[in-house]
KEVORO-635596 format. One record per residue (C-alpha): residue in three letters; y negated, x negated, z negated. Coordinates in steps of 0.2 Angstrom, whole numbers, padded with zeros to 4 digits, always signed. Example, Ala and Ser with C-alpha at 12.3 -4.5 7.8 and 13.67 -1.06 7.14 Angstrom:
BEGIN
ALA+0022-0062-0039;SER+0005-0068-0036;
This chain:
BEGIN
MET-0624-0923-0445;ASN-0614-0936-0435;GLN-0624-0950-0428;ILE-0613-0949-0412;GLN-0606-0933-0404;ASN-0592-0934-0392;PRO-0588-0920-0380;ILE-0570-0914-0378;TRP-0563-0912-0361;LEU-0547-0906-0353;MET-0536-0916-0341;SER-0531-0904-0328;SER-0513-0910-0326;ALA-0507-0897-0339;TYR-0514-0883-0328;ASP-0505-0887-0312;GLN-0501-0868-0311;LEU-0519-0863-0310;ASN-0532-0865-0296;GLN-0549-0873-0298;ASP-0558-0857-0302;GLU-0544-0852-0315;LEU-0545-0869-0322;LEU-0564-0869-0325;ALA-0563-0851-0333;THR-0549-0858-0345;ALA-0558-0874-0350;SER-0574-0863-0354;SER-0563-0851-0364;VAL-0555-0864-0375;GLY-0571-0872-0379;ALA-0570-0888-0369;GLN-0586-0897-0362;GLY-0578-0904-0346;ILE-0563-0907-0335;ASP-0555-0923-0329;LEU-0549-0916-0312;CYS-0532-0922-0307;VAL-0533-0924-0288;PHE-0516-0931-0283;ARG-0511-0933-0265;GLU-0503-0917-0258;ASP-0490-0927-0249;GLY-0487-0938-0264;VAL-0469-0942-0271;ARG-0473-0942-0289;ALA-0467-0926-0298;ASP-0472-0928-0316;HIS-0488-0922-0324;THR-0497-0920-0307;ALA-0510-0908-0301;THR-0522-0906-0287;HIS-0538-0897-0292;LEU-0550-0902-0278;ALA-0549-0899-0260;TYR-0551-0918-0255;GLY-0548-0917-0237;ASN-0565-0917-0227;PHE-0575-0916-0243;SER-0593-0916-0238;PRO-0610-0917-0247;GLU-0611-0898-0246;ASP-0595-0897-0255;ALA-0602-0908-0268;LEU-0617-0897-0271;VAL-0605-0882-0272;THR-0594-0891-0284;ILE-0609-0896-0295;ALA-0616-0879-0296;LYS-0599-0871-0300;PHE-0596-0883-0315;ASN-0614-0881-0321;SER-0611-0862-0320;LYS-0597-0864-0333;GLY-0607-0877-0343;LEU-0594-0891-0339;ARG-0594-0909-0333;LEU-0581-0918-0323;SER-0572-0933-0318;LEU-0558-0937-0305;GLY-0542-0945-0305;ALA-0525-0948-0297;PHE-0513-0960-0306;GLU-0500-0968-0294;ASN-0492-0985-0291;MET-0505-0995-0282;ILE-0497-1013-0281;GLY-0478-1009-0281;GLY-0465-0998-0275;ASP-0462-0992-0257;VAL-0475-1001-0246;SER-0480-0986-0236;GLU-0483-0976-0252;ARG-0493-0989-0260;ILE-0505-0990-0245;LYS-0506-0971-0245;ASN-0511-0972-0264;GLN-0524-0985-0261;ASN-0532-0975-0247;HIS-0532-0960-0257;LEU-0541-0969-0271;LEU-0554-0974-0259;LYS-0556-0955-0254;LEU-0559-0951-0272;ILE-0572-0965-0274;ARG-0581-0958-0259;ILE-0580-0940-0267;ALA-0586-0947-0284;HIS-0601-0955-0275;LEU-0605-0938-0267;LEU-0604-0930-0284;GLY-0617-0942-0291;GLY-0605-0956-0297;ASP-0611-0965-0313;GLU-0627-0955-0312;ASN-0617-0940-0316;ASP-0604-0950-0326;VAL-0591-0945-0313;LYS-0578-0958-0315;VAL-0562-0961-0305;GLY-0546-0963-0315;THR-0531-0972-0308;PHE-0515-0982-0313;VAL-0512-1000-0306;GLY-0493-0999-0307;TYR-0482-1014-0306;ASN-0473-1024-0292;HIS-0455-1027-0299;GLU-0450-1038-0284;LEU-0464-1050-0290;GLY-0460-1046-0308;GLN-0442-1052-0307;GLU-0448-1069-0301;ILE-0453-1084-0312;ASP-0471-1081-0318;GLY-0469-1063-0313;PHE-0483-1056-0324;GLN-0495-1068-0317;LYS-0490-1064-0299;ASN-0493-1046-0303;LEU-0510-1050-0310;ASP-0513-1060-0293;GLU-0508-1045-0283;TYR-0519-1033-0294;LYS-0534-1045-0289;ARG-0529-1045-0271;VAL-0528-1026-0270;PHE-0542-1021-0282;GLU-0555-1033-0279;PRO-0561-1025-0262;ILE-0558-1008-0270;ILE-0569-1012-0285;ARG-0582-1020-0273;TYR-0583-1003-0263;ALA-0584-0993-0279;GLU-0598-1004-0286;ASP-0608-1002-0269;LEU-0607-0983-0271;GLY-0612-0983-0289;VAL-0595-0977-0295;THR-0584-0984-0309;ILE-0565-0985-0308;VAL-0555-0982-0325;TYR-0537-0987-0328;GLU-0526-0978-0341;ASN-0515-0989-0352;CYS-0499-0979-0351;PRO-0484-0991-0347;MET-0476-0977-0338;GLU-0460-0981-0347;GLY-0450-0967-0338;TRP-0456-0971-0320;ARG-0440-0979-0315;SER-0422-0975-0318;SER-0416-0978-0335;ARG-0403-0990-0327;PHE-0417-1003-0325;THR-0419-1014-0340;THR-0438-1015-0341;THR-0449-1000-0345;PHE-0466-1009-0341;ASN-0471-1000-0325;ASN-0490-1001-0326;LEU-0500-1017-0328;PRO-0514-1011-0339;GLY-0501-1005-0352;VAL-0506-1018-0365;LEU-0523-1024-0370;ALA-0520-1042-0365;ALA-0517-1036-0347;ARG-0533-1027-0347;LYS-0543-1042-0354;LEU-0535-1053-0340;MET-0539-1040-0327;TYR-0558-1040-0332;ALA-0558-1059-0332;LEU-0550-1059-0314;ILE-0563-1046-0308;PRO-0579-1047-0319;SER-0588-1032-0310;LYS-0594-1019-0322;ALA-0588-1006-0310;HIS-0571-1004-0318;GLY-0566-1000-0336;GLU-0553-0990-0345;ILE-0546-0973-0352;TYR-0538-0977-0368;ASP-0523-0967-0374;PRO-0518-0971-0392;SER-0501-0963-0391;HIS-0494-0976-0380;ASP-0498-0990-0392;ILE-0491-0981-0406;TRP-0473-0981-0399;GLN-0477-1000-0395;HIS-0479-1002-0414;THR-0497-1007-0411;ASP-0512-1000-0421;PRO-0524-0991-0410;VAL-0538-0995-0422;GLU-0536-1013-0420;VAL-0535-1011-0401;ILE-0552-1003-0402;ARG-0559-1017-0413;GLN-0553-1030-0401;MET-0557-1023-0384;ASP-0573-1025-0374;ILE-0580-1008-0379;SER-0592-1008-0364;ARG-0576-1006-0353;LEU-0571-0990-0363;LYS-0576-0974-0353;ARG-0564-0961-0359;VAL-0552-0958-0373;HIS-0536-0948-0370;VAL-0532-0936-0384;LYS-0513-0937-0386;THR-0502-0942-0400;THR-0485-0947-0405;ARG-0472-0944-0418;MET-0459-0958-0420;HIS-0441-0954-0422;ARG-0432-0961-0437;ASN-0415-0959-0431;GLN-0399-0968-0425;SER-0406-0974-0409;ILE-0420-0984-0416;VAL-0409-0992-0428;GLU-0396-0997-0415;TRP-0408-1002-0401;GLY-0423-1008-0412;GLY-0441-1005-0409;MET-0445-1019-0398;TYR-0434-1015-0382;PRO-0430-0998-0374;MET-0413-0990-0375;GLN-0402-0996-0361;HIS-0391-0986-0349;VAL-0373-0990-0351;ASP-0357-0981-0346;ALA-0357-0964-0355;SER-0338-0965-0359;LEU-0340-0982-0367;ALA-0356-0976-0377;GLU-0346-0961-0383;ARG-0331-0972-0389;ALA-0343-0984-0397;GLY-0354-0971-0405;VAL-0370-0978-0397;ALA-0385-0967-0392;ILE-0390-0969-0374;PRO-0405-0962-0364;GLN-0403-0943-0360;ASN-0416-0945-0346;ASP-0427-0958-0339;TRP-0441-0955-0351;ASP-0430-0954-0367;ARG-0430-0973-0371;HIS-0443-0977-0384;HIS-0439-0965-0399;TYR-0454-0954-0399;THR-0460-0936-0395;ALA-0477-0933-0387;MET-0488-0922-0397;LEU-0506-0915-0398;PRO-0515-0918-0414;GLY-0517-0903-0425;PHE-0503-0893-0416;GLY-0486-0891-0422;GLY-0485-0904-0437;THR-0490-0921-0442;ASP-0490-0936-0431;ASP-0491-0955-0433;MET-0509-0958-0429;ASP-0524-0959-0441;TRP-0537-0950-0432;ASN-0550-0952-0445;ALA-0549-0971-0444;PHE-0548-0970-0425;VAL-0564-0960-0423;GLU-0573-0970-0437;VAL-0570-0987-0428;LEU-0575-0979-0411;HIS-0591-0973-0418;GLN-0594-0990-0427;ARG-0593-0998-0410;GLY-0604-0985-0402;PHE-0592-0975-0391;GLN-0601-0960-0385;GLY-0589-0954-0370;PRO-0578-0939-0369;PHE-0562-0936-0378;GLU-0550-0929-0365;ILE-0535-0919-0370;GLU-0520-0925-0360;ASN-0507-0911-0364;GLU-0489-0918-0362;ALA-0484-0911-0379;LYS-0466-0905-0380;ASN-0471-0889-0389;SER-0486-0885-0377;LYS-0486-0892-0359;ASP-0467-0894-0358;THR-0464-0876-0363;HIS-0472-0871-0346;ASN-0480-0857-0355;LEU-0498-0855-0351;ALA-0502-0846-0368;ALA-0494-0861-0378;ILE-0503-0873-0367;ASN-0520-0865-0371;GLN-0515-0863-0390;GLY-0512-0882-0390;ALA-0529-0885-0382;LYS-0538-0874-0394;ALA-0529-0881-0409;CYS-0533-0899-0404;ILE-0552-0895-0401;SER-0552-0887-0419;PHE-0544-0902-0426;LEU-0556-0914-0418;SER-0572-0904-0420;PRO-0576-0910-0438;LEU-0574-0928-0433;LEU-0584-0927-0417;TRP-0597-0913-0418;SER-0612-0908-0428;LEU-0611-0895-0442;THR-0622-0880-0436;ASP-0625-0862-0442;GLN-0610-0858-0431;GLY-0599-0871-0438;TYR-0595-0888-0430;ALA-0602-0887-0412;TYR-0606-0900-0398;THR-0625-0899-0396;ALA-0628-0913-0383;GLN-0622-0905-0367;GLN-0632-0909-0352;PRO-0629-0901-0335;LEU-0623-0911-0320;GLN-0638-0917-0309;GLU-0639-0909-0292;VAL-0638-0924-0280;HIS-0641-0925-0262;ARG-0631-0939-0255;LYS-0630-0943-0237;ASP-0612-0942-0229;ILE-0602-0957-0227;PRO-0586-0960-0218;VAL-0569-0960-0226;GLU-0564-0978-0229;THR-0547-0986-0228;MET-0539-1002-0235;ASP-0537-1010-0218;ARG-0555-1008-0213;LEU-0561-1013-0231;LYS-0552-1030-0230;ALA-0556-1033-0212;
């Protein structure tokens, strides 16, 4: 029997074609223990891997009780998340993103916050105008502190923890830009620096090992060197690296660059086919459609050695599953992934490997609080 058992959740971005009731039924049917609900802005401009699975407008304490009861009826737990650029890009959009994050923190509080392990996931993003200046990375750290310090203080006051995902968002800008580092917490050093800038325990991280694989970084060593108390979630997604012409030509340190297509053809040089096609890899789900470049046994072993007990969340962006837009293939990927992970994460029972530590969400009765905005928060 495993000393530590980790529940396996679904991240709802793969199910943008389903409503919340359909999503809960699907999560239950594939054998998941929870859902990381994507709650993106309905008026947002981001188009990739988004979904909105909670009616966040005018969310009330009564809505919280209904939501808790609905999840408990399916034996599921939950978190919330919306992953946007919070410190860069269009000024009006980033303010809307910041205010939306405050809405999600309020909703998480009404749902019980840390008492129910309802975290709020976000990106930080990156400010490329500052980044192009001398000391640009430090200036992005300073901008992060300016924006997030009051947000984290607000979350801490409400008993809610914010978690950052480590995706560099390498395709978030046109391939005609040289750099592909578009999200500040995309490397471990940045996350360590962020926690030093804002020591509050009300922020932590979702770690996705697939992003470090294509950065030629061993996820096992990242787990060994991180502040494990900051780790709240693990994303289940993996990567198969390409061993082809492009990685030989461009190397593994920098992204492929956009050049004139006719020039590239004359030279016989590979160039990006789209904004995300720059780092020589294919996104996969472990256990579905072949082998990948991740040692899941060693990864789980080091997590358990360091005492991690949180959820493993399946973030399905696999080419052979989510990218097919075929619901049956998406569900097949989730089921295969759960079967693959269950001997590593669950106890052996008479029914095979099963998660035996599930607890219902606590019914909480929080008083209503007004929706907060950044201008009032900083006043």
